[in-house]
C-alpha positions in Angstrom: -13.2 -12.5 26.3 -11.6 -9.4 27.9 -12.2 -6.0 26.5 -9.5 -5.3 23.9 -8.0 -2.4 25.8 -7.7 -4.4 29.1 -4.5 -6.3 29.9 -5.5 -10.0 29.9 -4.5 -11.9 33.1 -4.9 -15.5 32.0 -3.4 -17.5 29.1 -6.9 -18.3 27.8 -7.6 -14.5 27.7 -4.3 -13.8 26.0 -5.0 -16.5 23.3 -8.5 -15.1 22.8 -7.1 -11.6 22.3 -4.5 -12.9 19.8 -7.0 -14.7 17.7 -9.6 -11.9 17.9 -10.9 -10.8 14.5 -8.7 -13.3 12.6 -10.2 -15.3 9.7 -8.1 -18.4 10.4 -5.5 -19.8 12.8 -3.3 -22.8 11.9 -1.8 -24.8 14.8 -3.0 -22.7 17.7 -1.7 -25.5 19.9 1.8 -24.2 19.3 1.0 -21.0 21.0 -0.8 -22.9 23.8 2.4 -24.9 24.4 4.5 -21.6 24.5 2.3 -20.4 27.4 2.6 -23.8 29.1 6.3 -23.4 29.0 6.0 -20.1 30.7 7.3 -18.1 27.7 5.9 -15.1 25.9 4.9 -15.8 22.3 6.9 -14.1 19.6 5.0 -13.2 16.3 6.3 -11.8 13.1 4.6 -9.9 10.3 6.4 -9.0 7.0 5.8 -6.3 4.5 7.5 -5.3 1.2 8.6 -1.6 1.3 7.4 -0.6 -2.2 4.4 1.7 -2.5 3.5 4.3 0.2 1.7 2.7 3.2 -2.1 3.3 2.9 -5.1 2.7 5.1 -5.2 -0.9 4.1 -2.3 -1.3 6.5 -4.6 -0.3 9.3 -6.2 -3.8 9.1 -3.0 -5.7 10.1 -2.0 -2.8 12.4 -5.2 -3.4 14.5 -4.3 -7.0 14.8 -0.7 -6.3 15.7 -2.0 -3.9 18.4 -4.0 -6.8 19.8 -0.9 -9.0 19.9 1.0 -6.3 21.8 -1.9 -5.8 24.1 -1.8 -9.6 24.8 1.9 -9.1 25.9 3.4 -10.8 22.8 6.7 -9.8 21.3 6.1 -8.6 17.7 8.8 -8.4 15.0 8.0 -6.5 11.8 10.2 -7.7 8.9 10.8 -4.9 6.4 11.8 -6.5 3.1 14.6 -4.4 1.7 17.3 -4.9 -0.9 20.8 -3.5 -1.6 19.2 -0.5 -3.3 19.4 3.0 -1.8 15.8 3.9 -2.5 14.5 0.8 -0.8 16.6 1.5 2.3 14.9 4.9 2.7 11.5 3.3 2.1 12.1 0.8 4.9 12.9 3.6 7.2 9.7 5.5 6.1 7.7 2.3 6.8 9.2 2.2 10.3 8.0 5.7 11.0 4.5 5.1 9.6 3.9 1.8 11.5 5.3 3.1 14.8 3.1 6.2 14.6 0.1 4.2 13.6 0.4 1.9 16.6 0.9 4.9 18.9 -2.3 6.4 17.5 -4.1 3.2 18.4 -2.9 3.6 22.0 -0.8 0.5 22.6 2.8 0.3 24.0 5.5 -0.4 21.4 8.0 -1.5 24.0 7.8 -5.1 22.6 7.9 -4.0 19.0 11.0 -4.7 16.9 11.8 -3.8 13.3 14.1 -6.1 11.4 15.6 -5.5 7.9 15.6 -8.6 5.7 19.1 -7.8 4.5 20.4 -8.0 8.1 20.4 -11.8 7.9 19.2 -12.9 4.4 22.6 -12.1 2.9 24.6 -14.2 5.4 26.3 -17.5 4.4 24.2 -19.4 7.0 20.9 -18.2 5.5 22.0 -19.0 2.0 23.2 -22.5 3.0 19.8 -23.2 4.6 18.1 -21.9 1.4 20.1 -24.4 -0.6 19.0 -27.2 1.8 15.3 -26.2 1.4 15.7 -26.0 -2.4 16.7 -29.7 -2.4 13.5 -30.8 -0.6 10.9 -28.6 -2.3 9.7 -29.3 -5.8 9.1 -26.6 -8.3 5.5 -27.6 -8.4 5.0 -27.1 -4.6 6.9 -23.8 -4.7 4.8 -22.4 -7.5 1.6 -23.6 -5.8 2.6 -21.9 -2.6 3.1 -18.6 -4.2 0.0 -18.7 -6.4 -1.9 -16.1 -4.4 0.9 -13.6 -3.8 3.4 -14.0 -6.7 2.5 -13.0 -10.2 2.0 -16.2 -12.2 3.0 -16.3 -15.9 3.9 -19.1 -18.4 7.5 -18.1 -18.2 7.9 -16.8 -14.6 11.2 -15.7 -13.3 13.0 -18.0 -10.9 12.4 -15.5 -8.1 8.7 -16.5 -8.1 9.7 -20.0 -6.9 12.4 -18.8 -4.4 10.3 -16.2 -2.7 7.8 -18.6 -0.9 10.7 -20.7 0.4 12.6 -17.6 1.7 9.4 -16.5 3.6 9.3 -19.9 5.2 12.9 -19.7 6.3 12.3 -16.2 7.7 10.4 -17.9 10.6 13.5 -19.7 11.7 15.9 -16.8 11.4 13.6 -14.4 13.2 13.2 -17.0 16.0 9.4 -16.6 16.3 6.6 -18.9 17.4 4.1 -17.7 14.8 3.8 -15.8 11.6 1.0 -13.3 10.9 -0.3 -12.4 7.5 -3.3 -12.1 5.1 -5.4 -15.1 4.3 -4.0 -14.8 0.7 -0.7 -16.2 2.1 -2.3 -19.4 3.4 -0.5 -21.7 0.9 2.9 -20.3 1.9 2.0 -20.9 5.5 1.0 -24.5 4.6 4.3 -25.0 2.8 6.3 -23.7 5.9 4.5 -26.2 8.1 5.5 -29.0 5.8 9.1 -28.2 4.8 10.8 -26.7 7.9 10.7 -30.0 9.8 12.4 -31.6 6.8 15.6 -29.7 7.5 15.4 -30.0 11.3 13.5 -26.8 12.1 10.3 -26.6 14.2 6.8 -25.8 12.9 5.2 -22.4 13.7 1.6 -21.3 14.2 0.1 -19.1 11.5 -2.4 -16.3 12.0 -4.4 -14.9 9.1 -6.5 -11.8 8.9 -9.1 -11.4 6.1 -8.5 -9.4 2.9 -10.9 -6.5 2.8 -12.1 -4.8 -0.4 -10.8 -1.3 -1.3 -12.8 1.8 -1.9 -13.7 0.7 -5.4 -14.7 -2.8 -4.5 -11.4 -4.5 -5.4 -8.3 -5.0 -3.2 -6.9 -1.8 -1.6 -3.7 -1.3 -3.5 -0.8 1.2 -3.7 -0.9 0.9 -7.5 -4.5 2.1 -7.7 -4.7 5.6 -6.2 -8.5 5.8 -6.2 -8.8 2.5 -4.3 -6.8 3.6 -1.3 -6.3 6.4 1.2 -2.7 7.4 2.1 -1.9 7.7 5.8 -0.8 11.3 5.1 -3.8 12.3 3.0 -5.4 15.6 4.2 -8.9 15.6 5.6 -10.2 17.1 2.4 -8.6 14.4 0.3 -10.0 11.7 2.6 -13.5 13.2 2.3 -13.2 13.4 -1.5 -12.1 9.8 -1.9 -14.8 8.4 0.5 -17.5 10.3 -1.4 -16.4 8.4 -4.6 -16.2 5.1 -2.8 -18.4 2.2 -4.1 -21.2 1.5 -1.6 -24.3 0.2 -3.2 -27.4 0.6 -1.1 -28.6 -2.6 0.7 -25.6 -4.6 -0.6 -23.3 -5.8 2.2 -21.1 -8.3 0.2 -17.8 -6.8 -1.0 -18.7 -3.4 0.5 -15.3 -1.8 1.3 -16.8 0.8 3.5 -18.5 -1.7 5.8 -15.4 -3.9 5.8 -13.3 -0.9 6.9 -15.6 -0.2 9.8 -15.6 -3.9 10.8 -11.8 -4.4 10.7 -10.4 -1.0 11.5 -12.8 1.5 13.1 -14.7 -0.8 15.5 -11.4 -2.4 16.8 -9.8 1.1 17.0 -12.6 2.2 19.3 -12.3 -0.9 21.4 -8.6 -0.5 21.8 -9.1 3.1 22.9 -12.2 2.9 25.1 -12.6 -0.8 26.0 -15.8 -1.0 23.9 -16.3 -1.2 20.1 -18.5 1.8 19.1 -19.3 3.5 15.9 -21.7 6.4 15.6 -23.6 7.5 12.5 -25.2 10.9 12.6 -28.4 11.4 10.6 -30.2 14.5 9.3 -33.4 13.3 10.8 -33.8 11.2 14.0 -31.4 10.1 16.6 -27.9 8.9 15.7 -27.3 5.2 15.0 -24.9 3.7 17.5 -23.3 0.4 16.7 -21.3 -1.9 18.9 -21.3 -5.0 16.5 -20.8 -5.3 12.8 -23.7 -7.7 12.6 -26.2 -5.0 13.6 -24.7 -2.7 11.0 -25.0 -5.3 8.3 -28.7 -5.8 9.3 -29.5 -2.1 9.2 -27.6 -1.6 5.9 -29.4 -4.5 4.2 -32.7 -3.0 5.3 -31.8 0.5 4.2 -32.0 1.8 7.8 -28.4 2.7 7.4 -27.8 4.4 4.0 -24.6 5.0 2.1 -25.3 8.8 2.4 -25.2 8.5 6.2 -22.4 5.9 6.4 -19.8 7.7 4.3 -19.7 10.9 6.3 -19.5 8.9 9.6 -16.6 6.9 8.3 -14.9 10.1 7.1 -15.1 11.6 10.6 -13.8 8.5 12.3 -11.0 7.9 9.9 -9.8 11.5 10.0 -9.8 11.3 13.8 -7.6 8.2 13.6 -5.2 9.7 11.0 -4.8 13.1 12.8 -2.2 12.0 15.4 -0.2 10.2 12.6 -0.1 13.3 10.5 0.8 15.4 13.5 3.7 13.1 14.2 4.8 13.6 10.6 4.6 17.4 10.8 6.6 17.4 14.0 9.4 15.2 12.8 12.0 16.7 10.5 13.6 13.3 10.2 10.4 11.7 9.0 9.9 14.5 6.5 13.4 14.1 5.2 13.1 10.4 4.8 9.8 10.8 2.9 11.5 13.0 0.3 14.3 10.5 -0.1 12.0 7.4 -0.2 9.5 8.9 -2.6 11.2 11.6 -4.6 8.9 13.7 -6.8 9.0 12.7 -10.5 11.4 14.8 -12.6 9.9 17.8 -14.2 9.1 17.3 -17.9 11.6 18.9 -20.3 10.5 22.0 -21.9 10.0 21.7 -25.6 12.2 24.0 -27.7 10.3 25.6 -30.5 12.1 25.0 -33.8 11.6 27.7 -36.4 10.4 26.3 -39.7 12.8 26.5 -42.6 10.6 27.6 -45.5 13.4 27.0 -48.0 15.4 29.3 -50.3 12.5 29.5 -52.8 10.3 31.3 -50.4 10.1 35.0 -51.7 12.2 37.2 -49.5 13.8 34.2 -47.7 17.2 35.9 -47.7 15.9 39.4 -47.5 15.8 40.1 -43.7 16.3 43.8 -44.4 13.1 44.1 -46.4 10.2 45.7 -44.6 6.5 45.1 -45.5 4.3 48.2 -45.7 0.6 48.5 -44.7 -0.6 48.4 -48.3 1.2 45.1 -49.0 4.3 46.3 -50.9 7.8 46.1 -49.5 10.6 48.5 -49.3 14.3 48.2 -48.7 17.4 46.7 -50.5 16.3 43.9 -52.8 12.6 45.0 -52.7 12.3 44.6 -56.4 13.2 41.0 -56.3 10.7 40.4 -53.5 7.9 42.2 -55.4 8.4 40.8 -58.9 11.1 38.1 -58.6 14.2 37.9 -60.7 13.4 38.6 -64.4 15.7 35.8 -65.6 14.1 33.2 -63.5 10.6 34.4 -64.3 11.3 34.1 -68.1 12.6 30.6 -67.7 9.4 29.6 -66.1 7.3 30.9 -69.0 6.4 28.7 -71.9 6.6 31.2 -74.8 6.2 29.9 -78.4 8.6 31.6 -80.7 7.1 32.7 -84.0 
C-alpha cells in the first residue's frame, strides 16, 4: 500500500487508500467497476448540523482526507431545515470541516458541500420518497434506523422516514458510495435492497469504526466532558485530557488509545508519509510508535502508562487544532457565523426584591415619621401610640372581671 501522503498511481493503490482504516466495506466491487469504466469515484458523507463539531469529527475527517488523497470526489451533505438557526449552523460546519481538512494537509479542490434542503424539498425528491414508502415495510424501516434513531414504543413517524430519506440521498447526490459510521450499517443494507426496487442502482458503503469518548462512552456533543471542541483552548484540552478515563493496562474501550489509532497516527501519516507518535518520558528514551499494535502491547504491559500517554496526546492534539483555531481567529466571517449559529443563552432575569408587608397590626406600621432612639424608645408624631398602643384597643383586649 502507498504511504498515505503519496498520490497513488494505480487503481489498486487508490482502492487500498480508500479502504485504509475502515472497519467494513460493502460492495467494494462497485468502486472497482467505476475505475474499470475510467471514472473517478464520488463518495458522500452526511452530518446533522446540531451540536458544535468536536474532535470526534476528526475520525471521519481523516478518512475523508484519504478519499481526497486517492483522487475521489467527496460530497459532504449538511442536513439542514427551513429554520434560521440551522442555516447558520450548516455554514459553521462548512467552515470547520474545510479548515480541518486543510490542517490535515490535503487539497479540497474535489470537496463539495451540499445542503439537504437544496433538493429534498423538490417535487421530484418527494415523489421518489412516496415510491419508496410503497415498497418498504414499517418493520424494515424501523429495523434500519435502530442504531441511529431513538427508539420508543410510540415513536414519531419521522423515525421511519429518516432511514428511507438517507437511502434516497445517494441517488440525488449522484454518488458511487456512501461513507459513515458502522452504526449506520442497517441503513446501508436497506439502501442496497430498496433502491433497485424503484429503478436506481446500488452503491458501495464504507464504514469507519465508532471510537469511545474521553469518558469511555461515545464522544457526544450533548456530553461536554466526553468531547473536546475544535475551538477549545490548549488549557481546556489539557484539562479535559487529564480527566479522561484511561485505566492502566486496559486497552479495550480506551478512548485515548482509540484516538491515537484513528486520528493522530493517520494525521502524522498524511503530513509526513509515515505514521508516527512520540511519547516523552521522565526517565529513559522517548517511546516512538509507528503502529497501534505496538502501542497496545506496551500499554497492556504497563511500559506505556496513562501518565505518559495523556501528555503526549495533549501535545499532538493541540498541534493539530492550532491551525484550525488560527483560521477561526483570522476569519471575521467565521466568527460572525459562530455567534449566529450558537448564540449565548439569555442572561437570567434579576430577581426583584419584594418588601414584606408586615400588616397594619404591626406597631408603628403607619408611622413612617417616628424615629427610634438608642435607648429603645421612639420620638415623633404618634410616638405615644407606638410606645403604648391605643388605650381603647388595649382595654378591649383585657379580660377584666367587673365587681
